[in-house]
C-alpha positions, -999 to 999 in steps of 0.1 A, spaced: 0 0 0 15 33 -10 18 64 13 -12 81 -4 -36 53 4 -21 51 39 -28 87 44 -64 85 31 -72 55 53 -56 72 84 -76 104 77 -109 87 73 -104 64 103 -95 94 124 -127 111 114 -147 80 122 -131 76 155 -140 112 164 -176 108 153 -180 76 173 -164 92 204 -190 120 202 -219 96 204 -236 95 237 -255 64 247 -268 76 280 -304 65 278 -312 30 289 -325 16 256 -323 -21 244 -301 -10 216 -278 9 239 -267 -21 259 -249 -38 230 -239 -5 213 -220 7 244 -199 -25 242 -195 -20 204 -185 16 209 -159 9 235 -144 -20 216 -145 -1 183 -125 28 199 -100 4 214 -96 -14 180 -89 19 163 -66 33 190 -48 1 199 -45 -16 165 -57 1 133 -41 35 136 -8 22 150 -6 -6 124 -14 18 95 12 42 107 38 14 111 34 -15 86 70 -25 94 63 -30 131 68 -65 145 39 -89 143 21 -90 177 9 -125 188 -14 -122 218 -17 -154 238 -52 -157 252 -74 -182 268 -94 -193 299 -82 -196 335 -58 -225 340 -54 -232 303 -17 -229 305 -10 -197 287 18 -184 309 34 -219 312 34 -221 274 50 -187 270 76 -195 296 83 -228 280 88 -213 246 112 -186 259 130 -210 282 127 -189 313 98 -178 336 90 -144 323 53 -146 332 41 -160 366 19 -190 360 -10 -203 381 -46 -194 389 -35 -166 413 -11 -143 394 -1 -110 410 9 -95 377 -24 -103 360 -31 -66 354 5 -61 341 5 -86 312 39 -96 299 50 -87 264 81 -107 252 100 -93 223 134 -96 205 159 -71 221 162 -52 188 124 -47 186 122 -29 220 116 5 206 85 -7 188 69 -15 221 85 9 246 67 38 229 29 43 227 28 29 192 4 2 203 -19 3 233 -11 40 239 -32 41 271 -11 16 290 21 25 308 53 4 303 75 -14 327 108 -25 311 127 -53 327 156 -75 318 152 -110 304 136 -132 330 132 -105 356 103 -109 379 75 -84 381 70 -65 413 39 -73 433 9 -50 425 -17 -40 450 -53 -48 440 -67 -18 420 -33 -7 408 -35 7 373 -29 -15 343 3 -15 322 25 -36 300 56 -53 313 82 -56 286 107 -84 286 134 -88 260 145 -123 249 168 -135 223 146 -166 219 120 -146 200 125 -142 163 131 -106 152 99 -91 140 76 -112 163 64 -106 198 43 -126 223 19 -110 247 5 -131 276 -30 -117 282 -51 -120 313 -77 -148 315 -108 -142 294 -130 -156 322 -112 -140 351 -132 -134 382 -120 -97 380 -140 -77 356 -111 -54 348 -90 -83 338 -116 -97 314 -119 -63 298 -82 -60 295 -79 -94 279 -105 -84 253 -87 -52 247 -53 -69 242 -68 -95 218 -82 -66 199 -47 -52 195 -33 -85 181 -21 -92 146 -26 -129 154 -43 -148 182 -26 -178 198 -56 -191 217 -48 -217 244 -74 -241 256 -74 -276 270 -86 -310 259 -112 -309 287 -125 -273 281 -122 -265 244 -160 -268 240 -168 -243 268 -190 -214 258 -168 -185 269 -138 -192 245 -161 -196 216 -177 -162 221 -143 -147 215 -135 -171 187 -167 -160 170 -154 -124 174 -122 -135 157 -142 -149 128 -161 -116 124 -128 -97 123 -111 -123 101 -82 -123 126 -55 -148 119 -59 -175 145 -41 -205 159 -55 -228 186 -32 -245 210 -49 -275 224 -31 -281 257 -29 -312 279 -41 -337 253 -39 -373 264 -23 -397 239 -54 -419 238 -77 -390 231 -58 -372 203 -79 -385 174 -114 -377 187 -104 -344 204 -84 -330 174 -110 -340 149 -139 -327 170 -121 -294 175 -116 -291 137 -153 -298 131 -162 -270 156 -139 -246 140 -153 -253 106 -189 -249 119 -180 -215 132 -165 -204 99 -129 -206 112 -117 -229 83 -82 -213 82 -75 -216 119 -44 -237 127 -45 -263 154 -14 -270 175 -14 -298 200 5 -299 233 5 -333 250 -2 -339 287 32 -336 305 46 -326 339 64 -292 340 99 -292 353 109 -260 371 78 -245 357 86 -254 321 71 -280 298 94 -305 281 109 -291 249 94 -318 227 59 -309 241 61 -274 229 79 -283 197 49 -279 174 41 -244 187 78 -234 186 82 -246 150 51 -229 139 61 -195 155 96 -198 143 85 -205 107 62 -175 109 89 -153 124 114 -163 97 91 -155 68 86 -117 64 62 -122 35 41 -145 57 41 -120 85 31 -93 61 2 -114 48 -10 -120 83 -8 -83 92 -26 -72 60 -54 -99 64 -60 -90 101 -59 -53 94 -85 -56 66 -107 -78 87 -106 -55 117 -114 -25 95 -145 -43 82 -155 -53 117 -151 -16 128 -174 -5 100 -201 -30 111 -198 -19 148 -199 17 138 -231 11 119 -246 -5 150 -235 26 170 -251 49 145 -284 31 147 -282 32 185 -275 69 183 -306 75 163 -325 55 189 -311 79 216 -322 110 197 -357 95 191 -361 85 227 -350 120 238 -376 136 215 -402 112 228 -395 120 265 -395 157 258 -428 155 239 -444 138 268 -433 165 292 -443 193 267 -477 178 262 -484 174 299 -475 210 307 -491 225 276 -523 208 287 -518 222 321 -515 258 307 -546 252 286 -564 241 317 -555 272 336 -564 295 307 -598 278 302 -605 283 339 -596 320 337 -619 326 307 -650 304 313 -663 320 344 -650 293 368 -632 319 389 -663 340 393 -676 321 423 -670 317 460 -647 342 476 -641 362 444 -678 367 439 -683 378 476 -654 403 474 -668 418 442 -701 423 458 -683 441 486 -668 464 461 -702 474 445 -725 470 475 -742 436 479 -778 447 482 -777 472 453 -756 447 433 -784 420 436 -810 446 427 -789 457 397 -790 422 384 -827 422 387 -832 457 373 -817 475 343 -780 471 337 -776 508 329 -787 519 364 -763 494 380 -735 507 358 -741 543 370 -740 530 406 -707 512 399 -691 543 384 -703 564 413 -689 538 438 -655 539 421 -654 577 420 -669 585 453 -652 562 478 -623 538 480 -637 503 478 -621 472 494 -602 463 462 -573 446 481 -596 420 494 -609 413 459 -574 412 445 -564 387 472 -595 366 465 -586 366 428 -550 357 436 -561 328 458 -584 315 431 -558 317 404 -532 301 426 -554 271 433 -561 266 396 -524 268 386 -512 245 414 -538 219 406 -529 220 369 -492 217 377 -497 187 400 -516 169 373 -489 177 347 -462 164 370 -481 131 377 -488 126 340 -452 133 328 -438 111 356 -461 82 346 -450 84 310 -413 84 319 -417 57 345 -433 34 318 -406 42 292 -373 23 297 -353 53 285 -371 76 310 -373 52 340 -336 53 346 -336 91 348 -361 92 376 -339 73 401 -333 95 432 -355 123 419 -389 133 432 -406 144 399 -440 129 405 -451 161 423 -445 198 417 -415 214 433 -417 228 468 -410 263 454 -439 263 431 -465 278 454 -442 308 461 -434 312 424 -471 311 415 -480 337 441 -452 360 427 -464 356 392 -500 364 401 -490 395 420 -470 405 390 -500 399 367 -522 421 389 -495 448 387 -497 443 349 -534 449 349 -531 481 369 -504 493 346 -527 486 316 -554 507 333 -531 536 340 -516 534 305 -551 534 289 -564 561 312 -535 584 306 -546 589 269 -582 596 276 -589 631 289 -626 626 294 -620 597 319 -587 608 334 -604 621 366 -624 589 370 -593 568 366 -574 589 391 -601 583 417 -602 546 413 -574 529 394 -575 499 418 -612 495 415 -612 497 377 -582 473 377 -603 449 398 -632 453 373 -608 445 345 -597 413 363 -633 403 366 -640 410 330 -611 388 320 -630 359 335 -661 369 316 -674 337 301 -699 315 321 -690 282 306 -678 267 339 -708 276 360 -743 261 365 -776 271 380 -779 302 401 -741 308 397 -746 315 360 -769 343 366 -750 359 394 -715 355 379 -729 364 344 -743 396 358 -711 403 377 -690 400 345 -715 421 325 -716 449 351 -678 449 352 -678 451 314 -702 481 315 -682 499 341 -650 496 320 -669 507 288 -682 537 307 -646 547 315 -627 536 284 -652 528 256 -662 495 239 -631 490 217 -606 499 244 -622 475 268 -619 447 243 -582 455 238 -576 458 276 -593 424 283 -573 407 255 -540 421 266 -546 413 303 -555 377 294 -524 374 272 -501 386 300 -518 361 323 -511 334 298 -475 344 295 -469 343 332 -487 310 336 -467 294 309 -435 308 324 -441 292 358 -451 259 342 -421 259 320 -400 261 351 -417 229 363 -413 211 330 -376 221 330 -370 198 360 -376 169 335 -359 183 304 -329 193 324 -321 156 329 -320 152 291 -301 184 286 -274 171 309 -270 140 288 -269 158 255 -289 131 237 -309 156 217 -278 163 196 -269 127 191 -273 116 155 -261 85 136 -259 104 103 -224 118 110 -212 83 119 -227 68 88 -210 94 66 -177 86 82 -183 48 77 -189 54 40 -156 73 37 -136 45 55 -153 18 34 -144 36 2 -108 40 13 -107 3 23 -122 -8 -10 -95 11 -28 -68 -6 -7 -81 -41 -13 -87 -34 -50 -51 -22 -54 -38 -52 -37 -59 -75 -59 -47 -56 -90 -11 -61 -79 -18 -98 -78 6 -105 -50 8 -108 -13 24 -79 6 61 -78 0 87 -89 26 99 -53 28 65 -43 43 71 -67 72 103 -50 83 127 -78 93 145 -96 65 148 -127 87 182 -121 102 187 -126 139 158 -150 141 163 -162 176 155 -198 187 123 -206 205 128 -234 230 117 -267 214 120 -255 178 131 -283 155 123 -310 181 86 -312 173 71 -333 146 55 -320 114 24 -299 120 -10 -315 117 -26 -305 84 -63 -300 79 -65 -328 55 -53 -352 82 -78 -340 107 -107 -340 83 -98 -374 70 -98 -387 106 -133 -373 112 -161 -399 118 -181 -406 87 -154 -399 62 -140 -425 38 -107 -426 56 -120 -424 92 -104 -457 100 -76 -456 74 -47 -435 64 -58 -403 81 -62 -418 115 -30 -438 112 -11 -407 102 -25 -388 132 -16 -416 156 19 -418 142 23 -381 146 12 -383 182 36 -411 190 65 -389 178 53 -361 201 46 -382 232 72 -409 230 99 -394 208 95 -423 184 115 -411 154 108 -442 135 70 -436 134 57 -428 100 
């Protein structure tokens, strides 16, 4: 791949990484559970493997040794190197400081942050023991140089994939994601366990080059175990995976016999000594991981859309609840509902109860004259009327707000994305500050009404004197007129309240005129609506503030999908160019020319590797199940276990 294509791929991957990192998956949705894992693993794959590998094609091939607890990973690594570089056993104090063994000349590739940039390094001499680490200590890589490793190849002993410590399991997954090749260690007794196969399926999705080391295989079980494992690999789409067998043997000073690890040592040595083969492994894994990243990014984009839609749904529920509450208040302030009880009694006090009742029964014009005279001639008890109106309004607003809180809370509680946001919050009721806020807004509205009266009266010379004598009284009449309709009343209340509103209307018309009164009433009601909506908006914000803090309203999968398309186009160009060249990556791409290869312990002592044809021929139901294939496999095993060089 030339520098131009390198640069294009790096640029598009960098953009994709940024877009994915910006995605917030804070709401508890079904799609978010898997997408959070995909997002974290995707970012790790880009940071720990793709970007470093694209920047440094010549870097050594990293073989990550993974597997289950007790599978023998560390013992295998130690046995290959010939010294205990990685503590073995179920309880390993350096589990969170996994060991990376490399050729001395390759140290600079790993001592920098080229790979796994988030992990600190601890460099030690060949075979040096790692210091004990307290539980909870931060994770890092312990680098060990060894001449046994071929130049251009490194082994990383990862934590157990089924560790009882969650951080170790996560680290194992992260390290496997940074590998050019997986050397997966399992045992003859546990190779069919579910946990390993979950990771092996991930390897298949990423098209990662894979070799399975089947450890502790009894001589009598080699045929059924090896053939069954081959069948399972084929069933999971891992047709190209290599199987390496390690016989059951007793370690001496913590190391397996050289012949026991001979097959693994030969295979790694052959790979380390072939730069073109290493380059092919690197290119294949890089392509597979890139494609896997694109799939994961697509899932993250879909989950991001779900987040935005859920955010909009939750906001709409709150908006609807409090919009209905505002409508409820405004209906109550325009259908005559407030012209009853204490408000009606205080209004009668203003105009004189006896004459008010008679005015309802007699001509409206005579009552109007009386009202005007009352306003001009004496100061009526308007404060009591204003207080009664305030109490009535306050009760209506508080009731509507409580209903809105209950309704919004019920919707969120029954929505998985909203239920998680309610934890620890008392949003099913209005806030304790609401009563005071409502009282303040009502007093402010009453001041608005008086200001409207003064403003209107200041421009009318004929009524200026009347207004100056009774601004409060006329303001009270305007408040009553705002509640003019009688839709909320029944029976005798309709007649009394209707007369009340009509008399207030006539009083205002006598002072300001018909058109001015209509304008005053409309403006007074609009200002009341504004203040009611403002106080209810403060209540609804208790809900929407939870969403604002998460930022899920801005989450969109479109930006991620656009970045995915760019990376896919770049990757297509890379693979197309490679196919056009008609050759595997050159040896130069792999860095090492094969000099200073090192000598893994056991190399050259193991028998020839088992080939797939041998295993498949030995599988039950095949034509050669009891013939040549089985005999070849048994002969091979006798050479491993007994050292029988005469076996064929």
